[in-house]
C-alpha positions in Angstrom: 94.5 82.2 96.1 97.4 80.6 98.0 96.8 78.9 101.3 99.9 80.4 102.9 99.7 78.2 106.0 99.7 75.0 103.9 102.4 76.4 101.6 104.6 77.2 104.6 104.2 73.7 105.9 104.9 72.2 102.5 107.9 74.5 102.1 109.3 73.3 105.5 109.0 69.7 104.3 110.6 70.4 100.9 113.5 72.4 102.4 114.1 69.5 104.9 114.4 67.1 102.0 116.8 69.5 100.2 118.8 69.8 103.4 119.2 66.1 103.6 120.6 66.0 100.1 122.7 69.1 100.5 123.3 69.8 104.1 126.2 72.3 103.7 124.1 74.5 101.5 121.5 74.9 104.2 124.2 75.3 106.9 125.6 78.2 104.8 122.2 79.8 104.6 121.8 79.5 108.3 125.2 81.0 108.8 124.3 84.0 106.7 120.9 84.4 108.4 122.5 84.3 111.8 125.2 86.7 110.8 122.6 89.3 109.9 121.3 89.2 113.5 124.6 89.2 115.4 125.1 92.9 115.6 121.8 93.6 117.2 121.6 97.0 115.6 118.3 96.3 114.0 115.4 95.0 115.9 113.5 91.9 114.7 110.6 93.9 113.3 112.9 96.1 111.1 114.7 93.1 109.8 111.5 91.4 108.9 110.2 94.5 107.2 113.4 94.6 105.1 113.0 90.9 104.4 109.5 91.4 103.1 110.6 94.2 100.8 113.4 92.1 99.5 111.1 89.1 99.1 108.9 91.2 96.8 111.8 92.5 94.7 113.2 88.9 94.3 109.7 87.5 93.8 110.1 84.7 96.4 106.9 83.2 97.6 108.7 81.1 100.2 110.3 84.3 101.7 106.9 86.0 101.6 105.3 83.1 103.5 108.0 82.8 106.1 108.7 86.5 106.7 105.1 87.7 106.7 104.5 85.4 109.7 107.8 86.5 111.3 107.0 90.2 110.7 103.5 90.0 112.4 105.0 88.0 115.3 107.7 90.7 115.6 104.9 93.3 116.0 104.7 94.8 112.5 101.4 96.3 111.6 99.7 96.0 108.2 100.4 99.7 107.7 104.1 99.3 108.4 104.3 96.3 106.1 102.5 98.3 103.4 105.0 101.1 103.8 107.9 98.7 103.5 106.3 97.2 100.4 105.9 100.7 99.0 109.7 101.1 99.2 110.1 97.8 97.3 107.7 99.0 94.6 109.6 102.3 94.3 113.0 100.5 94.0 111.7 98.1 91.4 110.4 101.0 89.4 113.7 102.9 89.8 115.6 99.8 88.8 113.5 99.5 85.6 114.3 103.1 84.8 118.1 102.5 85.3 118.0 99.3 83.2 116.0 101.1 80.5 118.8 103.6 80.2 121.2 100.7 79.9 119.1 99.3 77.0 119.3 102.7 75.3 123.1 102.7 75.9 123.3 99.2 74.3 121.1 100.3 71.4 123.4 103.3 70.8 126.4 100.9 70.3 124.7 98.9 67.6 126.2 99.5 64.2 123.4 99.4 61.6 
């Protein structure tokens, strides 16, 4: 079991150390993150639900840690989070089907 609060604190320290070594990389990430919020077309809760679904599909524990907190603070319920995660599961399964068909296409090009 992960202690998500301790992990989140450790992650903050680690990212700070990385930012010291590569400040422009973190500035770039902050620019991207800020750009996603500039239009104001999506509310914070919706953005965080999307972030959690993407965190699952990219298998990013850091994103899960940060965005689970942000989603709850933005008012997302466990049920809404579960629904967003269901979308992530469906897309991962769908992607596996698409890539399975690509494997079969690749196999079909092999000359025995």
